[in-house]
C-alpha positions as CSV (number, residue, x, y, z in Angstrom):
1,M,-59.8,-2.6,-135.8
2,Q,-62.8,-4.8,-134.7
3,R,-62.6,-6.8,-131.5
4,I,-64.0,-10.9,-132.3
5,A,-64.2,-13.6,-129.7
6,M,-63.2,-16.8,-131.2
7,V,-65.0,-20.4,-130.1
8,V,-61.7,-22.3,-130.7
9,E,-61.6,-26.9,-130.3
10,F,-58.2,-28.2,-129.4
11,D,-56.3,-31.7,-128.8
12,G,-54.0,-31.0,-126.2
13,Q,-51.6,-33.6,-126.6
14,P,-49.6,-32.0,-129.2
15,F,-48.7,-28.7,-127.7
16,H,-47.3,-27.5,-124.7
17,G,-50.5,-25.8,-123.1
18,W,-52.4,-22.5,-124.5
19,Q,-50.0,-20.0,-123.7
20,Q,-47.1,-18.7,-125.9
21,Q,-43.6,-20.1,-125.4
22,N,-40.2,-19.3,-126.2
23,N,-39.3,-23.0,-127.1
24,A,-42.3,-25.0,-127.2
25,T,-45.6,-25.0,-129.6
26,S,-48.6,-23.8,-128.0
27,V,-52.4,-22.9,-129.1
28,Q,-52.2,-19.4,-128.7
29,A,-48.6,-19.3,-131.1
30,A,-50.3,-21.6,-133.7
31,L,-53.7,-19.0,-133.6
32,Q,-51.6,-15.9,-133.6
33,D,-49.9,-17.3,-136.6
34,A,-53.1,-18.3,-139.1
35,L,-54.2,-14.9,-138.3
36,Q,-50.8,-13.3,-138.9
37,H,-51.7,-14.7,-142.4
38,I,-55.1,-13.5,-142.3
39,E,-54.4,-9.9,-141.4
40,G,-50.7,-9.5,-142.7
41,K,-49.5,-8.3,-139.5
42,T,-48.6,-9.7,-135.9
43,V,-51.9,-10.4,-134.0
44,Q,-52.1,-11.0,-130.1
45,V,-54.4,-13.6,-128.8
46,A,-56.1,-14.0,-125.3
47,G,-57.9,-17.1,-124.0
48,A,-60.4,-17.4,-121.3
49,G,-57.7,-19.8,-119.4
50,R,-54.9,-21.0,-119.5
51,T,-54.5,-25.1,-120.0
52,D,-51.6,-27.5,-119.3
53,A,-49.5,-29.0,-121.6
54,G,-52.3,-32.5,-123.0
55,V,-55.0,-30.8,-122.0
56,H,-58.3,-30.5,-124.6
57,A,-61.0,-28.0,-125.7
58,E,-64.5,-28.4,-126.4
59,A,-65.2,-24.5,-126.6
60,M,-62.3,-22.3,-125.3
61,L,-63.5,-18.6,-125.7
62,A,-60.4,-16.2,-127.2
63,H,-60.4,-12.4,-128.9
64,A,-58.4,-11.0,-131.0
65,D,-58.0,-7.4,-133.3
66,V,-58.8,-8.1,-136.9
67,D,-59.6,-5.5,-139.8
68,A,-62.7,-4.3,-139.9
69,T,-63.3,-3.7,-143.2
70,R,-62.0,-7.9,-143.3
71,W,-64.9,-8.3,-141.1
72,Q,-67.3,-6.8,-142.5
73,R,-66.7,-8.2,-145.5
74,S,-66.6,-12.2,-144.6
75,H,-66.8,-13.3,-141.3
76,L,-65.6,-17.0,-142.8
77,A,-62.3,-15.3,-143.4
78,Y,-61.9,-15.5,-139.1
79,I,-62.8,-19.3,-139.2
80,H,-62.3,-21.7,-143.0
81,G,-59.7,-18.5,-143.7
82,C,-57.9,-19.3,-140.4
83,N,-58.4,-22.9,-139.9
84,S,-57.0,-23.7,-143.3
85,F,-53.7,-22.3,-141.4
86,L,-54.0,-23.9,-138.3
87,P,-52.6,-27.8,-137.4
88,D,-55.0,-30.3,-137.6
89,Q,-55.3,-30.7,-134.0
90,I,-57.0,-27.1,-133.4
91,R,-60.3,-25.4,-135.1
92,I,-61.7,-22.3,-134.6
93,V,-65.7,-23.5,-134.7
94,G,-67.6,-20.0,-134.0
95,V,-67.3,-16.0,-134.0
96,R,-69.0,-13.4,-133.0
97,A,-68.1,-9.3,-132.7
98,V,-67.6,-7.8,-129.2
99,Q,-67.1,-4.7,-127.8
100,S,-63.5,-2.8,-127.9
101,D,-63.5,-3.4,-124.2
102,F,-64.4,-7.0,-123.8
103,H,-61.1,-9.5,-122.5
104,A,-61.9,-13.3,-122.6
105,R,-60.1,-14.1,-120.1
106,F,-61.1,-10.7,-117.0
107,D,-64.6,-10.5,-118.4
108,C,-65.1,-14.1,-118.2
109,R,-67.9,-15.1,-115.2
110,G,-67.6,-18.7,-115.2
111,R,-65.9,-21.4,-116.2
112,S,-66.7,-25.4,-117.2
113,Y,-64.1,-28.8,-117.5
114,R,-65.1,-31.9,-118.1
115,Y,-62.5,-34.7,-116.6
116,Q,-63.3,-38.1,-118.7
117,I,-61.8,-41.4,-117.1
118,W,-61.1,-44.8,-118.5
119,N,-62.1,-47.5,-116.4
120,R,-61.8,-50.8,-117.7
121,N,-59.2,-53.3,-116.9
122,T,-57.6,-52.9,-120.6
123,A,-56.9,-49.8,-121.8
124,S,-58.4,-48.0,-125.2
125,A,-56.8,-48.3,-128.2
126,L,-59.1,-45.3,-129.6
127,H,-59.1,-42.7,-126.4
128,R,-55.8,-43.5,-125.6
129,W,-54.6,-39.5,-125.2
130,Q,-58.7,-39.0,-124.1
131,H,-58.8,-40.8,-121.0
132,W,-57.2,-41.4,-117.8
133,W,-57.1,-44.4,-117.7
134,I,-58.2,-46.6,-114.4
135,P,-58.3,-50.8,-114.5
136,R,-59.4,-50.4,-111.4
137,V,-63.3,-50.9,-110.9
138,L,-63.9,-47.2,-108.8
139,D,-67.2,-46.8,-106.6
140,V,-69.0,-44.2,-108.2
141,A,-71.4,-43.6,-105.7
142,S,-68.9,-42.9,-103.0
143,I,-67.3,-40.3,-105.5
144,Q,-70.7,-39.1,-106.1
145,Q,-71.2,-38.2,-102.2
146,A,-67.7,-36.7,-102.1
147,A,-68.0,-34.2,-104.0
148,E,-71.3,-33.2,-102.3
149,H,-68.9,-31.4,-99.7
150,C,-67.3,-29.2,-102.8
151,M,-70.5,-27.4,-103.9
152,G,-70.8,-23.5,-102.9
153,R,-68.3,-21.0,-102.0
154,Q,-65.6,-22.3,-100.0
155,D,-61.6,-21.8,-99.7
156,F,-60.2,-24.9,-101.7
157,S,-56.9,-24.3,-100.6
158,A,-56.5,-28.3,-100.4
159,L,-56.5,-28.4,-104.5
160,R,-54.3,-25.9,-104.9
161,A,-51.1,-26.3,-106.8
162,A,-47.9,-25.1,-105.3
163,G,-47.6,-22.5,-108.0
164,C,-51.1,-20.8,-107.9
165,Q,-50.4,-17.3,-107.9
166,A,-54.2,-16.8,-107.2
167,A,-54.2,-14.4,-103.9
168,S,-57.5,-16.0,-102.5
169,A,-58.0,-19.7,-102.4
170,T,-62.3,-18.9,-102.3
171,R,-64.1,-20.3,-105.2
172,C,-67.8,-20.8,-105.8
173,I,-68.1,-24.5,-107.4
174,S,-71.8,-24.1,-108.9
175,A,-72.2,-27.3,-110.5
176,L,-70.5,-30.8,-110.1
177,S,-71.8,-34.0,-111.6
178,I,-70.4,-37.6,-111.8
179,E,-72.0,-39.8,-114.8
180,K,-70.9,-43.1,-115.7
181,T,-71.6,-44.2,-119.7
182,G,-70.4,-47.7,-120.2
183,H,-66.4,-47.2,-119.1
184,C,-66.6,-44.2,-119.1
185,I,-66.6,-41.9,-116.4
186,T,-67.6,-38.2,-116.7
187,I,-66.6,-35.4,-113.6
188,S,-68.1,-32.6,-114.7
189,V,-67.5,-29.2,-112.8
190,S,-68.7,-25.3,-113.1
191,A,-67.4,-23.0,-111.5
192,D,-66.7,-19.0,-110.9
193,A,-63.6,-19.7,-111.3
194,F,-60.7,-22.2,-110.9
195,L,-57.3,-22.7,-109.2
196,Y,-54.2,-23.6,-110.5
197,H,-54.9,-27.5,-111.5
198,M,-58.2,-27.4,-109.1
199,V,-60.0,-29.6,-111.5
200,R,-57.0,-31.9,-111.6
201,N,-56.6,-32.2,-107.8
202,L,-60.2,-32.7,-107.6
203,V,-60.2,-35.6,-109.2
204,G,-56.8,-37.2,-108.2
205,N,-58.8,-36.8,-104.8
206,L,-61.9,-38.1,-105.6
207,V,-60.6,-41.1,-107.5
208,D,-58.9,-42.0,-104.8
209,V,-62.0,-42.4,-102.7
210,G,-63.5,-44.3,-105.5
211,R,-60.6,-46.9,-105.4
212,G,-61.5,-46.9,-101.5
213,R,-57.7,-45.5,-100.6
214,S,-59.8,-42.3,-98.7
215,T,-63.6,-42.0,-97.8
216,P,-66.2,-38.9,-98.4
217,D,-65.9,-38.2,-95.0
218,A,-61.6,-38.3,-95.4
219,F,-62.0,-35.7,-98.1
220,A,-64.0,-33.3,-96.7
221,S,-61.7,-33.0,-93.8
222,L,-59.3,-32.2,-96.0
223,L,-61.1,-29.7,-97.7
224,A,-61.6,-28.2,-94.2
225,N,-57.8,-28.3,-92.9
226,K,-56.9,-26.7,-96.3
227,N,-53.6,-28.4,-96.5
228,R,-53.0,-29.5,-100.2
229,S,-49.7,-32.1,-99.0
230,L,-52.6,-34.4,-97.3
231,G,-54.5,-34.8,-100.3
232,A,-53.9,-37.2,-103.7
233,A,-51.5,-37.1,-106.6
234,T,-52.7,-34.7,-109.3
235,A,-54.5,-36.4,-112.3
236,P,-52.9,-36.6,-115.6
237,A,-53.6,-33.8,-117.3
238,H,-54.6,-35.7,-120.7
239,G,-58.8,-36.5,-118.6
240,L,-59.0,-32.8,-118.9
241,Y,-61.8,-30.3,-121.1
242,F,-61.9,-26.9,-121.0
243,V,-65.8,-27.2,-122.1
244,D,-67.4,-24.1,-121.3
245,A,-66.8,-20.2,-121.0
246,K,-69.2,-18.0,-119.7
247,Y,-70.3,-14.2,-120.3
248,D,-72.9,-11.4,-119.1
249,D,-74.4,-12.5,-122.8
250,F,-73.2,-15.4,-124.1
251,C,-71.2,-18.0,-123.4
252,S,-68.9,-20.2,-125.8
253,Q,-70.9,-23.2,-125.9
254,E,-73.7,-20.8,-127.2
255,L,-71.6,-20.0,-130.2
256,I,-70.0,-23.1,-131.8
257,G,-71.4,-23.3,-135.6
258,S,-72.3,-19.4,-135.5
259,V,-71.1,-16.8,-138.2
């Protein structure tokens, strides 16, 4: 057998998240079904993260064990071959061989997400499930000021969902940027790891600052108080994108287009 890493791009709107479920469609199940067509037997796929229903991915990293002879004969079987069995909303966009003990989730050293907000008085007919539509103009400068309080290693209990099972709420955010291009506001964030709903809760609180319902100083106090119940509502899932998974010697973005 040969363990391979696959970069997966998907539109999360039709799926009930990444993780396989008994009575709902998932990205993981669709990938396993496609690989079963290629391999002729059950194949288990593990991903770098477990995205919620509606969340998208530009470069999710997943691994699977496949037939070594077939891999050596044609790497393209695991791109074009698998893609021919996948729904249109999922595509494998890069592959590479990895060591037999590599794990997409547990070996991941950092993850990056992007959140997109459509900030216009009318919704978009073209991007309905790709942004969070907010008709009221947001104060981007205030959002940027509030975001500065998130940098570095700290306890993010204030951005942690009730169902989070992580032993510790301490995480290190290494990059956080807010940019506005036309009517789209993009919030990009990278960290060593994320808590359950951490990015969506972060966005929800930053948007409250942008709306004038909160202030950068109040957001800093929220983080210091470590009390999720005092924060803003969780941002919708459909504006969120998984964009990169980082490992010791590569990242998922670098593998896009590789064979």
